[in-house]
N, C-alpha and C positions, 0 to 999 in steps of 0.2 A: 547356567543357573537361572531360575525363574524368580521374579519379584512380584509380590502381591501388595496392593495398596487399597485399603478400605476407605470408604467415605459414606456420608449420609447419617451419621449419628447426630444426636442433639438432645434437647430437652422437650418432653411432650407430656401432656396430662394423661392420667389414667383413662383408658378407653380410646385413646388416639392411635395414630398409625405412623410408622416410619418405614422407609425403604433404604436398606443398606446396599451398597455396591462394592464390588471387589474387582479391581482391574489387574490383569496378569500381564506381565511383560517379560522380556528376556527369552529364555527357552519357552516357547509359547504353550499356552494351556491346551492347545490342540493335542498335545501329547499326554495330558493329565489323564489318570484313570479315575480319580475321584477328587471332588472338592467339597469342603464343608465349612460350617460356621460353628464356632465355639464361643463361650462367654465366660467371663471371670468377674465376679463381684468382689469387693474389698474383703480380705480375710477368708476368702473361699477358694476352693480349687477350681481349675478350669473345667467347664462342663460342656458336653456335647449339646448342640442345638439342632442342627440339621446337616444332611449331606446329600450329594447327588453324584451319580456316576456320569462321567462326561459322555460316554457312549450309551445311548438308550434311555438316558434321563431317569433311571430308577432313583427314587428319593427316599430318605429316611428322616424321621423326626423324633425328638425326645417327647416323652409323654406330656411334659410341662408346656410344650408349645404346639402340640398337634391340634389342628383345627384353627389356630390363630396365625401361625407363621407359614409362609410359603417360600420354598427355595426354588430358584430358577437360574437358567444360564443362557448366555448368548455365545454360541461357539464362534461365530464370525467376529465378534468383538473381544473374544477371550475374557468375558466378564461373567461374574457370578453375582446373584442378587438374593436378598432376603427381605421379603415383604412381611412386615410385622403389624398385625392388626390387633385390636382389643388389648392394647398394652396394659400391663399391670405394674405396680411399683416393684414387685419381685423380679421383673425383667431388667431392672437397672443393673448395668454391668458394662465392662469393656467387651466389645464384640470383635472376634478375630476370624479372619478368613484363613483357610488352610488348604493345602493340596498335596497330592502324592501322585507320582506317575503310575504306581501300582494300586489297583483297586481291590485286591483280594484280601486286604487286612481288615481288622475290626474297625468299622467306620466310626464307631463312637468313642474310640480310644485316641486321645491326642497323640500318643506315641506312634500312631499309624501314619502320621503326616510329616513330610519332610520340610515343607515350605509354609511359612507363616507371614502374615502381614503384621503391621505395627499396632493395629487395633483402632477402633473408633468407639467413643463413649456414648452410651445411651442412658439417659436419666428419665425415669417416669415418675412424675409427681402425683401425689394422691389428692 
């Protein structure tokens, strides 16, 4: 079993930046096919933010964050990152790291991921 732990959330003013990290342990992420970031605001469904294939680094973004957020990984450290720039109040949510050993499923669907972190809170003030 793999474990995922997010960090880096916090309070930031609109227009600011944050960098989220996700550390994988246990059955290592070197075997992951895909990893992604999702977010969930109070009273809303969990939504896709970004995903990256572990082999080849192909990445995907939701339209709402494209051009502002960048997903990246460090295979040697079994780590996933999300650089968030030009943050908006609408970006306020709990952010979750997710992973699956199989990369062939729909990357934007939370049901495609078997492993989840506990989440880290991001609050963007106006």
